[in-house]
C-alpha positions as CSV (number, residue, x, y, z in Angstrom):
1,X,-4.4,17.8,6.7
2,X,-7.7,16.4,8.2
3,X,-10.2,14.5,6.2
4,X,-12.8,16.6,4.5
5,X,-16.4,16.6,5.4
6,X,-17.0,14.8,2.1
7,X,-14.5,12.1,3.1
8,X,-16.2,11.6,6.5
9,X,-19.6,11.3,5.0
10,X,-18.5,8.9,2.4
11,X,-16.8,6.7,5.0
12,X,-19.8,6.8,7.2
13,X,-22.0,5.6,4.3
14,X,-19.6,2.8,3.5
15,X,-19.6,1.7,7.2
16,X,-23.4,1.7,7.0
17,X,-23.2,-0.7,4.1
18,X,-24.5,1.5,1.4
19,X,-23.5,-0.1,-1.9
20,X,-23.6,3.1,-3.9
21,X,-21.2,4.7,-1.4
22,X,-18.7,1.9,-2.0
23,X,-19.1,2.3,-5.8
24,X,-18.5,6.0,-5.4
25,X,-15.3,5.4,-3.6
26,X,-14.2,3.0,-6.4
27,X,-15.1,5.5,-9.0
28,X,-13.1,8.2,-7.3
29,X,-9.9,6.3,-6.6
30,X,-9.6,3.2,-8.6
31,X,-8.1,5.0,-11.7
32,X,-5.5,6.9,-9.7
33,X,-4.6,3.8,-7.7
34,X,-4.1,1.9,-10.9
35,X,-1.9,4.6,-12.4
36,X,0.2,4.7,-9.2
37,X,0.7,0.9,-9.2
38,X,1.4,0.7,-12.9
39,X,4.1,3.4,-12.7
40,X,6.0,1.2,-10.2
41,X,5.2,-2.3,-11.5
42,X,5.1,-1.7,-15.3
43,X,2.6,-4.7,-15.4
44,X,-1.1,-3.9,-15.8
45,X,-2.3,-7.2,-14.5
46,X,-0.1,-7.0,-11.4
47,X,-1.1,-3.4,-10.9
48,X,-4.8,-4.4,-11.1
49,X,-4.2,-7.0,-8.4
50,X,-2.6,-4.4,-6.2
51,X,-5.7,-2.1,-6.6
52,X,-8.0,-5.0,-5.6
53,X,-5.9,-5.9,-2.6
54,X,-5.8,-2.2,-1.6
55,X,-9.6,-1.9,-1.8
56,X,-10.0,-5.1,0.2
57,X,-7.4,-3.9,2.7
58,X,-9.3,-0.6,3.0
59,X,-12.5,-2.5,4.0
60,X,-10.6,-4.6,6.5
61,X,-9.0,-1.5,8.1
62,X,-12.1,0.6,7.9
63,X,-12.9,0.3,11.7
64,X,-9.6,2.0,12.3
65,X,-9.9,4.9,9.8
66,X,-8.7,8.0,11.4
67,X,-10.7,11.1,10.4
68,X,-7.6,13.2,10.8
69,X,-6.3,11.6,7.7
70,X,-7.6,12.3,4.2
71,X,-9.3,9.3,2.6
72,X,-6.9,9.5,-0.4
73,X,-3.9,9.4,1.9
74,X,-5.3,6.3,3.7
75,X,-5.9,4.5,0.4
76,X,-2.5,5.3,-1.0
77,X,-0.8,4.3,2.2
78,X,-2.4,0.9,1.9
79,X,-1.4,0.7,-1.8
80,X,2.2,1.5,-0.9
81,X,2.2,-1.4,1.6
82,X,0.9,-3.8,-1.0
83,X,3.4,-2.6,-3.6
84,X,6.3,-3.1,-1.2
85,X,5.1,-6.6,-0.5
86,X,4.6,-7.4,-4.2
87,X,8.1,-6.1,-5.1
88,X,9.7,-8.2,-2.3
89,X,7.9,-11.3,-3.4
90,X,9.2,-10.7,-6.9
91,X,12.8,-10.3,-5.5
92,X,13.0,-6.6,-6.3
93,X,14.1,-3.8,-4.0
94,X,11.0,-1.7,-3.3
95,X,10.9,1.8,-4.7
96,X,10.3,4.3,-2.0
97,X,6.5,4.6,-1.9
98,X,6.3,8.4,-2.6
99,X,3.3,9.8,-4.2
100,X,2.7,12.0,-7.1
101,X,1.7,15.5,-6.2
102,X,-2.0,14.6,-6.1
103,X,-1.7,12.0,-3.3
104,X,0.2,11.4,0.0
105,X,1.0,7.8,0.8
106,X,4.0,5.9,2.1
107,X,4.5,3.1,4.5
108,X,6.8,0.3,5.4
109,X,4.6,-2.5,6.7
110,X,1.3,-4.1,5.8
111,X,-1.4,-2.5,8.0
112,X,-4.1,-4.9,6.9
113,X,-2.5,-8.3,7.5
114,X,-4.8,-11.0,8.9
115,X,-4.7,-11.8,12.5
116,X,-3.4,-8.5,13.7
117,X,-5.2,-6.7,16.5
118,X,-6.9,-3.4,15.7
119,X,-4.6,-1.5,18.1
120,X,-1.5,-2.9,16.4
121,X,-2.8,-2.0,13.0
122,X,-3.5,1.5,14.1
123,X,-0.2,2.0,15.8
124,X,1.8,0.6,12.8
125,X,-0.1,2.7,10.3
126,X,0.3,5.9,12.2
127,X,4.1,5.3,12.6
128,X,4.4,4.3,9.0
129,X,2.6,7.5,7.8
130,X,4.8,9.6,10.1
131,X,8.0,8.0,9.0
132,X,7.1,8.2,5.3
133,X,6.1,11.8,5.8
134,X,9.6,12.7,6.9
135,X,11.1,11.2,3.7
136,X,8.4,12.7,1.5
137,X,8.8,16.1,3.1
138,X,12.5,16.1,2.5
139,X,12.1,15.0,-1.1
140,X,9.5,17.8,-1.7
141,X,11.9,20.2,-0.2
142,X,14.7,19.1,-2.5
143,X,12.4,19.4,-5.5
144,X,11.5,22.9,-4.5
145,X,15.2,23.8,-4.1
146,X,16.0,22.4,-7.5
147,X,13.3,24.5,-9.0
148,X,14.4,27.6,-7.1
149,X,18.0,27.3,-8.2
150,X,17.3,26.2,-11.7
151,X,18.8,22.7,-11.3
152,X,16.5,21.4,-14.0
153,X,18.5,18.4,-15.0
154,X,18.6,17.1,-11.5
155,X,14.9,17.9,-11.0
156,X,13.9,15.9,-14.1
157,X,16.1,13.0,-13.0
158,X,14.7,12.9,-9.5
159,X,11.1,13.1,-10.6
160,X,11.5,10.2,-13.1
161,X,13.4,8.1,-10.6
162,X,11.7,8.7,-7.3
163,X,8.2,9.7,-8.3
164,X,7.6,7.5,-11.4
165,X,10.1,4.7,-10.5
166,X,12.1,4.7,-13.7
167,X,15.4,2.8,-14.0
168,X,18.6,4.8,-14.5
169,X,19.1,3.6,-18.0
170,X,15.6,4.7,-19.0
171,X,16.1,8.1,-17.5
172,X,19.4,8.5,-19.2
173,X,17.8,7.6,-22.6
174,X,14.8,10.0,-22.1
175,X,17.0,13.0,-20.9
176,X,19.9,12.2,-23.3
177,X,22.3,11.9,-20.4
178,X,25.0,9.3,-19.5
179,X,24.0,6.7,-16.9
180,X,26.8,7.9,-14.7
181,X,25.3,11.4,-14.7
182,X,21.9,10.0,-13.7
183,X,23.5,7.8,-11.0
184,X,25.3,10.9,-9.6
185,X,22.0,12.8,-9.3
186,X,20.3,9.9,-7.7
187,X,23.2,9.4,-5.2
188,X,23.0,13.0,-4.1
189,X,19.3,12.7,-3.4
190,X,19.5,9.3,-1.7
191,X,22.1,10.6,0.7
192,X,19.9,13.7,1.6
193,X,16.9,11.5,2.2
194,X,18.8,9.0,4.3
195,X,20.3,11.9,6.4
196,X,16.9,13.2,7.0
197,X,15.6,9.8,7.9
198,X,18.4,9.0,10.3
199,X,18.0,12.4,12.0
200,X,14.3,11.7,12.5
201,X,15.0,8.1,13.6
202,X,13.0,6.6,10.7
203,X,12.9,2.8,10.8
204,X,15.7,0.9,9.0
205,X,13.1,-0.9,6.9
206,X,12.0,2.3,5.3
207,X,15.5,3.7,5.0
208,X,16.5,0.6,3.1
209,X,13.7,1.3,0.6
210,X,14.9,4.8,-0.1
211,X,17.0,3.9,-3.1
212,X,15.0,2.7,-6.2
213,X,16.4,0.1,-8.5
């Protein structure tokens, strides 16, 4: 989906250095970015740091903003990169950076790292979005299938694990299931996502991030 006219105008104003345009961007997205980060880090302070890094990363990458991409997708893509980096620094396996239904992010590498050429940033971000889009599309298809077939238990497990980043034991407690039952649901979906990723030649880095903790 291409960026809306409102997105293009807002980006143009930010590029022109209009302070009120930048504040408008913050007002529009800061809350959603914070909720996205907190759901995966469970630490408000760390999540706030991710949001700040995301907004700074957005400014650094602004010259390469592709108007074919909605502004929301671009911002959440950067946030996903930052989350993956933060989880790795903390020694945790990164949760697949899928979005809630209101946003579309996903990536495997930091597109805003210092010292990288603009062309390199653009190529890696485009590839990351395309690869994450394969995984996200497969997950959305699975969710739709579970709804269509009435597989409500599996649907609830998958949403809590893959969308909100919950641990198996927390899902089991919330849904009154055994941890083995939750693990079986997760295993089924992980295998489907990896099959789709391998068929589309998704990078091994992103495939390794498919399985949440």
